C-alpha positions in Angstrom: 100.5 117.2 116.2 100.9 118.1 112.5 102.9 120.5 110.4 106.6 120.7 109.7 107.4 121.6 113.3 104.4 120.4 115.3 103.8 121.1 119.0 106.5 123.8 119.4 104.4 125.9 117.0 100.8 124.8 117.6 100.9 124.9 121.4 102.2 128.5 121.9 99.9 129.6 119.0 96.9 128.1 120.7 97.8 129.8 124.0 98.2 133.2 122.3 94.9 132.7 120.6 93.2 131.7 123.9 94.5 134.8 125.5 93.2 137.0 122.7 89.7 135.3 122.7 88.9 134.7 126.4 85.5 133.2 125.6 87.0 130.2 123.9 87.8 126.7 125.1 90.5 124.7 123.3 90.7 121.0 122.8 94.3 120.1 122.2 94.1 116.8 120.3 97.1 114.4 120.2 99.5 112.5 122.4 98.7 113.6 126.0 102.2 113.3 127.5 103.8 115.3 124.6 101.2 118.0 124.7 101.5 118.3 128.5 105.2 118.8 128.4 104.9 121.5 125.7 102.2 123.3 127.7 104.5 123.5 130.7 107.1 125.2 128.7 104.9 127.9 127.3 102.0 128.4 129.7 103.8 130.7 132.1 103.9 133.3 129.3 100.1 133.3 129.3 98.9 133.6 132.9 95.4 134.6 131.9 94.8 131.3 130.1 93.5 129.0 132.9 93.6 125.2 132.9 89.8 125.1 132.6 90.0 126.6 129.1 92.5 124.0 127.8 91.6 120.4 127.6 93.8 117.6 126.2 92.0 115.1 124.0 94.2 112.1 123.8 94.9 110.4 120.4 97.5 107.7 120.3 98.4 108.0 116.6 99.7 110.7 114.4 99.3 111.0 110.6 102.6 111.9 109.0 103.1 114.0 105.8 104.2 110.8 104.1 101.1 108.7 105.0 98.8 107.9 102.2 95.0 108.5 102.4 94.5 104.8 102.7 96.7 104.6 105.8 95.1 107.7 107.3 91.6 106.3 106.9 91.9 102.6 107.4 95.0 102.0 109.6 95.2 105.0 111.9 91.7 105.1 113.4 92.9 106.8 116.6 94.9 109.5 114.9 94.7 113.1 116.1 93.0 114.1 112.9 90.3 111.4 113.2 89.7 112.2 116.9 89.4 115.9 116.2 87.0 115.5 113.3 84.9 113.2 115.5 84.8 115.9 118.2 83.2 118.3 115.7 80.7 115.7 114.5 79.7 114.9 118.1 79.2 118.6 118.9 82.1 118.6 121.4 83.9 121.2 119.2 82.7 123.8 116.8 85.7 123.9 114.6 88.8 121.8 113.7 92.2 123.3 112.7 95.2 121.2 111.5 98.6 121.9 109.9 99.0 118.3 108.9 98.7 116.2 105.7 96.2 118.0 103.4 95.1 114.9 101.6 94.5 113.0 104.8 92.7 115.9 106.4 90.3 116.3 103.4 89.7 112.5 103.3 89.1 112.1 107.0 86.9 115.3 107.3 84.8 114.1 104.4 84.5 110.6 105.8 83.6 111.6 109.3 81.6 114.9 108.8 80.1 114.2 105.3 79.2 116.9 102.8 76.4 119.4 103.0 73.2 118.7 101.0 73.7 120.1 97.5 77.5 119.8 97.6 79.2 117.0 95.8 82.8 117.8 96.6 84.4 119.9 99.3 86.8 122.7 98.2 89.8 124.5 99.7 89.3 128.2 99.9 91.7 131.0 101.1 91.9 134.7 101.1 94.7 136.4 99.0 95.6 140.1 99.6 94.7 142.6 96.9 95.8 146.1 96.1 92.5 147.6 97.4 93.7 146.7 100.9 91.3 143.8 101.3 91.4 140.1 100.2 90.1 138.0 97.3 88.7 134.6 98.2 90.0 132.0 95.8 88.8 128.3 95.5 89.5 125.5 94.8 93.1 125.5 95.9 93.9 121.8 95.5 91.2 119.5 96.7 89.7 118.7 93.3 92.0 118.3 90.3 89.3 117.3 87.8 86.1 119.3 88.1 82.8 119.5 86.2 81.0 122.7 85.4 78.5 121.9 88.2 81.4 121.6 90.7 82.6 125.0 89.7 79.1 126.4 90.3 79.1 124.8 93.8 82.5 126.3 94.5 81.1 129.8 93.6 78.2 129.2 96.0 80.5 128.3 98.9 83.0 131.1 98.1 80.2 133.6 98.1 79.1 132.4 101.6 82.7 132.6 102.9 83.3 136.1 101.4 80.0 137.6 102.7 81.6 137.9 106.2 84.6 139.9 105.0 83.0 142.1 102.3 80.7 145.1 102.7 78.5 144.0 99.8 75.5 141.7 100.6 76.2 139.5 97.6 80.0 139.3 96.8 81.0 139.5 93.1 82.2 136.2 91.5 84.7 135.8 88.7 85.6 132.6 86.8 89.4 132.2 86.4 90.2 131.9 82.7 92.9 132.8 80.1 90.9 135.8 79.0 87.8 137.9 79.8 86.1 137.1 76.5 83.2 134.7 76.6 84.7 132.5 73.8 87.9 131.9 75.9 88.6 128.7 77.9 87.9 125.0 77.6 84.5 123.4 77.4 84.1 122.9 81.1 84.9 126.6 81.9 82.5 127.7 79.2 79.8 125.5 80.6 80.5 126.7 84.1 80.2 130.3 82.9 76.7 129.5 81.5 75.6 128.0 84.8 76.9 131.0 86.7 75.2 133.4 84.4 71.9 131.6 84.9 72.3 131.5 88.7 71.3 134.2 91.1 74.9 134.7 92.2 76.6 138.1 91.4 78.6 136.6 88.5 80.6 139.3 86.6 82.2 137.0 84.0 85.7 135.6 83.3 88.7 137.1 85.1 92.4 136.6 84.7 95.1 135.8 87.3 96.1 139.4 87.8 92.5 140.3 88.7 92.9 138.4 92.0 95.5 140.9 93.2 93.7 143.9 91.7 90.6 143.1 93.7 88.4 143.1 90.6 86.0 140.6 92.2 85.4 139.3 95.7 85.5 135.6 94.8 87.5 133.8 92.1 86.6 130.2 91.1 88.9 127.6 89.4 89.6 123.9 89.5 92.0 122.5 92.1 94.9 122.0 89.7 95.0 125.6 88.6 94.3 126.8 92.1 97.1 124.9 93.7 99.7 126.1 91.1 98.5 129.6 91.7 98.8 129.2 95.5 102.3 127.9 95.4 103.4 130.6 93.0 102.1 133.3 95.3 103.8 131.8 98.3 107.1 131.7 96.4 106.7 135.3 95.3 106.0 136.4 98.8 109.2 134.8 100.2 111.2 136.2 97.3 110.0 139.8 97.9 110.7 139.5 101.6 114.2 138.1 100.9 115.0 140.9 98.4 114.0 143.6 100.9 116.3 142.1 103.5 119.2 141.8 101.0 118.9 145.4 99.7 118.7 146.8 103.2 122.1 145.3 104.2 123.8 145.9 100.8 125.5 149.3 101.5 125.5 152.2 103.9 123.5 154.4 101.5 121.0 151.7 101.0 120.8 151.1 104.7 120.2 154.8 105.3 117.5 155.0 102.6 116.0 151.9 104.1 115.9 153.5 107.6 114.0 156.5 106.2 111.7 154.2 104.2 111.2 151.7 107.0 107.6 152.6 107.9 106.6 152.2 104.3 108.5 149.0 103.9 107.0 147.6 107.1 103.5 148.3 105.9 104.3 146.7 102.5 105.8 143.7 104.2 102.8 143.3 106.4 100.4 143.5 103.5 102.2 140.8 101.5 103.0 138.6 104.5 101.3 135.4 103.6 101.3 134.4 107.3 98.5 136.9 107.9 96.3 135.0 105.4 97.1 131.5 106.7 94.2 129.2 107.2 92.3 127.7 104.2 88.7 126.7 104.7 87.6 123.2 103.7 84.2 124.2 102.4 81.2 122.0 101.8 81.5 119.8 104.9 78.9 119.5 107.8 81.4 121.1 110.1 84.0 123.9 110.2 87.5 122.7 109.2 90.5 124.9 108.5 93.9 123.8 107.0 97.0 125.7 108.1 100.1 125.7 106.0 102.4 122.9 107.0 105.4 125.3 107.4 103.4 127.8 109.5 105.2 129.4 112.4 103.5 130.4 115.7 102.3 133.7 114.2 100.8 132.1 111.1 99.1 129.2 113.0 97.4 131.7 115.3 95.8 133.4 112.2 94.5 130.0 111.1 92.8 129.6 114.5 91.4 133.1 114.2 89.8 132.3 110.8 88.2 129.2 112.2 86.8 131.2 115.1 85.5 133.8 112.8 83.8 131.2 110.6 81.9 129.8 113.6 81.1 133.2 115.0 79.6 134.4 111.7 77.6 131.2 111.0 79.5 130.1 107.9 77.7 126.7 107.6 74.3 128.3 107.9 75.3 130.9 105.2 76.4 128.2 102.8 73.2 126.1 103.3 71.0 129.2 102.9 72.8 130.2 99.7 72.3 126.7 98.3 68.6 126.6 99.3 68.0 130.0 97.7 69.7 129.0 94.5 67.8 125.7 94.4 64.5 127.5 94.9 65.4 130.1 92.2 66.4 127.4 89.8 63.2 125.4 90.5 61.1 128.5 89.9 62.8 129.3 86.7 62.4 125.7 85.5 58.7 125.8 86.4 58.2 129.0 84.4 60.1 127.6 81.4 57.9 124.4 81.6 54.7 126.5 81.8 55.8 128.6 78.9 56.5 125.5 76.8 53.1 124.0 77.8 51.3 127.2 76.9 53.0 127.3 73.5 51.9 123.7 72.8 48.3 124.4 73.8 48.2 127.5 71.6 49.5 125.5 68.6 
């Protein structure tokens, strides 16, 4: 029900996704009559998607983009977001995807699903294209404005688990977003986080700068939600500007049009690589359930990608990977602490 456009985008995207992944069953959560009418418009285009694979889960209320977190949590208890999150908690669904109000989605998901053991705060993570032809996982992209060093370490753990699916390396490399690569750069929290990351068993390579995200210098980049959200909005704006400039230049003159025709295969490949719709779908990591946030302005093409990312997270056991990584780091830290305590005790005895 959410997003700037709502059902005219989410329903055809869901049908296209269902046709691409015939093993899936979709719960379409929202106002039953409205969803039913939209299904009738688009379902003839997807004859292979049978009624048995589409189930409408009725929710009488809808959270708008203007609703506060308080309204979403306390007053709209039968909202489509709340009902969908509950379906994941009850095991009726394995993943939940929404294009609605981000703050409300985070609050409801955290309230209903709770956080994983060892995680204090969920984080928003998304993949950004890099010049190596792959993608760099970046988090947090807006869930947590104020973060401690321990929170940044937890983000690195979750980002590592998310990136393990898309990277060839067993343990993806992690960089801490900073104003310079030097150890002395950054504020106190960033410096403390760097110390924690260096002491962990993660593949931490050190501080990185903003341009390293698009160079593909590391697999995972960690930052607080304030910095991450500014970064995300800047990238989205740049992507739209580049696409607009290409269109304008193509229609400017006959010679430009001719050159554009000759270069069209190259331009199309470039446009495809920088098309942020192909990277739509940010994971809300740290919850006891798979939740993905689609951009509110997503079209049918983009929303289908968000569904695909949620499907991939379930298929590759994202939650189990995060829990395993947390457990491994906890055991490693406990072992190191025990060794340090034993060394200190031995030193005292010798003295």
